[in-house]
N, C-alpha and C positions, 0 to 999 in steps of 0.2 A: 822169092822161092828159097826155102831153107835148104841147105846142102850139108852133107857130111862126106869126108873122104873115105875111101875103101879101108884105110888103116883105122879110122875112127869107128866105123861100123864093126870091123873085126874086134877092136878093143871092147866094144859094148857086148858083143857075143861072148868074148873071153871072160868078161865079168859076170856072165850068167844072166844078162838082161834078156827078156823075152821081146823079140822084135818081129814086126809084121813086115816081111820083105816080099815085094812083088817084082818078079823078073819079067820084063816086057820083051825079051828077045823071042825069036821064033823057036818053035819046038826043036828043030834040028840043032840050033845053037846051044840050047839048054841041055841037050843030050850029051854034049861035051863036058858038062859039069856046071853045077850051080851052087850057090851058097846054101849050106844045109838049112832045111826048113823053109826056103823060099818057095813061093807059089808062082807058077808060070801063067801069066796072062799076056799073050802076045799083044803088042801095041795096038794093032788093028782091031782087037777084041775088047779093049779096056772099056770103051763106051757101052758095049753090050753086056759086060759082066759087072759093071760098077754097082749094080743093084745088090750084088752079093757081098759088097764091102760094108763095113760098119763105120759110120761117120764119127763115132765116139773113139775110134782107134786111130793111131798114127801109123802111116805106112811109109816104108823106105822103098823107093823105086830104083831098080837096077837094070842096066842093059850092057851092051858090049863096051861102050866108051863113055856113056853119059848123055848122049844126044837124045836118043829115043826116050830114055827115062825122064829127061828134062821136059820133053813134050807131054809125056803122060802125067808128070807132076803138075804142069801148068793146067792141063785139062781137068784133072781131078780137083785141084785147088779151086778152079772156077766153079766146080759143082759142090763146093762146101766141104771137101775132105781135107784132113790134115796130112800133108805129105812132105817128105824130105827126099831130095835127089842125091844119090850116091855118085859123086863126081869121079871120073876116071873109069867107071864101070868095071866089068870083069877083067879088063886089060890090066887094071891096077890092083886087082884082088890077089892077095898072097896067102889068104887063109885056106881052111879046109874047103873041099868041094865034095858034092855027092852026085 
């Protein structure tokens, strides 16, 4: 599974790269702040919403600390998606939040 640190993801956003970020935390957690532009799909719903994702795109998975996003990454990878896990999750995120 490919991985990026929170700092690396923040650097890509600062460079103006368009990233497809999926936050797999629960709705209440996301309400406290998420990476700008991230789409919230709670881990338990990933399997049911993956049909809305595009297999030609690459997705960066995010959660609180990196565990749930790692599980989501493994699952989506097994379904043929290109995914990257953001290690350290939102605990390591120092960039802007919305």
